[in-house]
C-alpha positions in Angstrom: 85.5 -22.6 -167.2 87.2 -22.8 -163.9 89.9 -25.5 -163.8 91.2 -26.9 -160.5 94.3 -29.2 -160.4 94.2 -31.2 -157.2 97.6 -32.2 -155.8 97.7 -34.4 -152.7 100.9 -34.2 -150.8 102.8 -35.9 -148.0 106.4 -35.0 -147.5 106.6 -33.3 -150.9 108.4 -30.0 -149.9 110.9 -30.1 -152.7 108.5 -31.4 -155.4 105.7 -28.9 -154.6 108.2 -26.0 -154.8 108.9 -27.0 -158.4 105.5 -28.3 -159.4 103.5 -25.1 -158.6 105.6 -22.9 -160.9 105.6 -25.6 -163.6 101.8 -25.7 -163.5 101.6 -21.9 -163.5 103.6 -21.9 -166.7 101.2 -24.4 -168.3 98.2 -22.3 -167.2 99.5 -19.6 -169.6 98.4 -22.0 -172.4 94.8 -22.3 -171.2 92.0 -19.9 -171.9 90.4 -20.7 -168.5 90.6 -19.5 -164.9 93.0 -22.1 -163.5 93.7 -23.0 -159.9 96.0 -25.4 -157.9 94.6 -27.0 -154.8 97.2 -28.7 -152.6 95.8 -31.2 -150.2 98.4 -31.7 -147.5 98.0 -34.2 -144.7 99.9 -32.2 -142.2 103.3 -33.5 -143.4 106.2 -33.0 -141.0 108.6 -31.8 -143.7 107.0 -28.3 -144.1 105.3 -28.9 -147.4 102.4 -26.7 -146.3 104.8 -23.8 -145.4 106.2 -23.9 -149.0 102.7 -23.8 -150.3 101.8 -20.8 -148.1 104.9 -18.9 -149.3 103.8 -19.6 -152.9 100.3 -18.4 -152.2 101.8 -15.0 -151.6 103.0 -14.9 -155.2 100.0 -16.8 -156.8 96.4 -16.0 -155.8 95.3 -19.1 -157.6 97.1 -21.5 -155.2 95.0 -23.0 -152.4 95.9 -25.2 -149.5 93.6 -27.7 -147.7 95.1 -29.4 -144.7 93.8 -32.4 -142.8 94.6 -35.5 -140.9 96.5 -38.2 -142.8 94.0 -40.8 -144.0 95.5 -41.9 -147.3 95.7 -40.8 -150.9 92.1 -41.7 -151.8 90.7 -39.7 -148.8 92.9 -36.7 -149.8 91.5 -36.8 -153.4 88.0 -37.0 -152.1 88.5 -34.1 -149.8 90.1 -32.2 -152.6 87.3 -32.9 -155.1 84.7 -31.8 -152.6 86.5 -28.6 -151.8 87.3 -27.9 -155.5 83.6 -28.2 -156.5 81.9 -26.8 -153.4 84.3 -24.0 -152.4 86.2 -23.1 -155.5 83.3 -23.7 -158.0 85.4 -26.0 -160.3 83.9 -26.8 -163.6 86.8 -29.1 -164.5 88.9 -31.1 -162.0 92.3 -32.6 -162.6 94.2 -35.0 -160.3 98.0 -34.8 -160.3 100.8 -36.4 -158.3 103.3 -34.0 -156.8 106.3 -36.1 -157.7 106.1 -35.2 -161.5 105.0 -38.8 -162.4 102.1 -36.8 -164.0 103.6 -34.1 -166.3 102.3 -30.5 -166.0 102.9 -30.2 -169.8 100.0 -32.7 -170.3 97.4 -30.4 -168.7 96.8 -28.2 -171.8 96.6 -31.3 -174.1 94.1 -33.0 -171.8 92.1 -29.8 -171.4 92.0 -29.4 -175.2 90.6 -32.9 -175.5 87.9 -32.1 -172.9 87.1 -28.8 -174.8 86.7 -30.7 -178.1 83.8 -32.7 -176.6 85.2 -35.4 -174.5 83.3 -36.0 -171.2 86.2 -37.4 -169.4 89.9 -37.6 -170.1 92.5 -40.0 -168.6 96.2 -39.9 -169.0 97.6 -43.4 -168.7 101.1 -44.9 -168.6 99.8 -48.0 -170.4 98.9 -46.6 -173.8 100.9 -45.6 -176.8 103.2 -42.8 -175.8 102.9 -43.5 -172.1 105.8 -44.7 -170.0 106.6 -46.2 -166.6 109.5 -44.8 -164.7 112.5 -47.2 -164.6 112.9 -46.7 -160.8 109.5 -48.4 -160.4 111.2 -51.7 -161.3 108.3 -52.9 -163.5 108.9 -55.8 -165.8 106.9 -56.9 -168.9 105.8 -60.0 -167.0 104.5 -58.0 -164.1 102.7 -55.6 -166.4 101.0 -58.5 -168.3 99.9 -60.0 -165.0 98.5 -56.7 -163.9 96.6 -56.2 -167.1 95.1 -59.7 -167.0 94.0 -59.2 -163.4 92.5 -55.8 -163.9 90.9 -56.2 -167.3 87.7 -57.8 -166.0 87.5 -55.3 -163.2 87.7 -52.2 -165.5 84.3 -52.5 -167.0 84.2 -50.2 -170.0 86.0 -49.5 -173.2 89.2 -48.0 -171.7 92.8 -48.6 -172.8 95.5 -49.3 -170.3 95.9 -51.4 -167.2 94.8 -48.8 -164.7 91.7 -49.5 -162.7 89.4 -46.8 -164.1 85.7 -46.4 -164.6 83.2 -43.7 -165.2 81.9 -41.9 -162.2 78.5 -42.9 -160.9 75.7 -40.5 -161.7 74.9 -39.9 -158.0 77.1 -37.0 -156.8 77.4 -38.3 -153.3 78.8 -41.6 -154.6 80.9 -39.9 -157.2 82.6 -37.7 -154.5 83.7 -40.9 -152.7 85.3 -42.5 -155.8 89.1 -42.0 -155.9 91.0 -42.4 -159.2 94.6 -43.6 -159.4 95.8 -41.7 -162.6 96.0 -38.3 -164.0 92.4 -37.5 -165.0 90.2 -34.6 -165.7 86.6 -34.3 -166.2 84.0 -31.6 -166.4 81.7 -31.0 -163.5 78.7 -31.8 -165.7 80.2 -35.2 -166.5 81.2 -35.9 -162.9 77.7 -35.5 -161.7 75.7 -36.7 -164.7 
């Protein structure tokens, strides 16, 4: 299988310089062809330059640049490119700031390999955590969960707003997700 980890960036120069080697290290634990697709919205801090330099060392690092239109649009652009241009069988979403851990990639991939159609890493399940600098409180989390629960639709754990992708590939490609996820191409377009 061809695995593509999509990383949207905006002013992530320092983070991306550390994240790409961390992901490369985790790819050693996978029995699949693995790629990193950085989707950079022409950030002024030189993030794309760092990625270009790392591309010289790593042939599996790709850079897609474009106009800043927000996180959701970057993920959509990245998903389309990963599937249409890189031939991805499995797509991961990952934040560049290490709020999603590269070390989770092999574990999530193993779950997918064992028969899961779709895997979601969540901060809101046993073993998950919320960074203290986010300033979250138990009351805020409870409110968030109560508000989002009716919107989730489906048997998912956690307060994140998640749902299965629609069966229509055109609609699925326009559906952004807010958490670290991975899913097989077959599931994404089923």
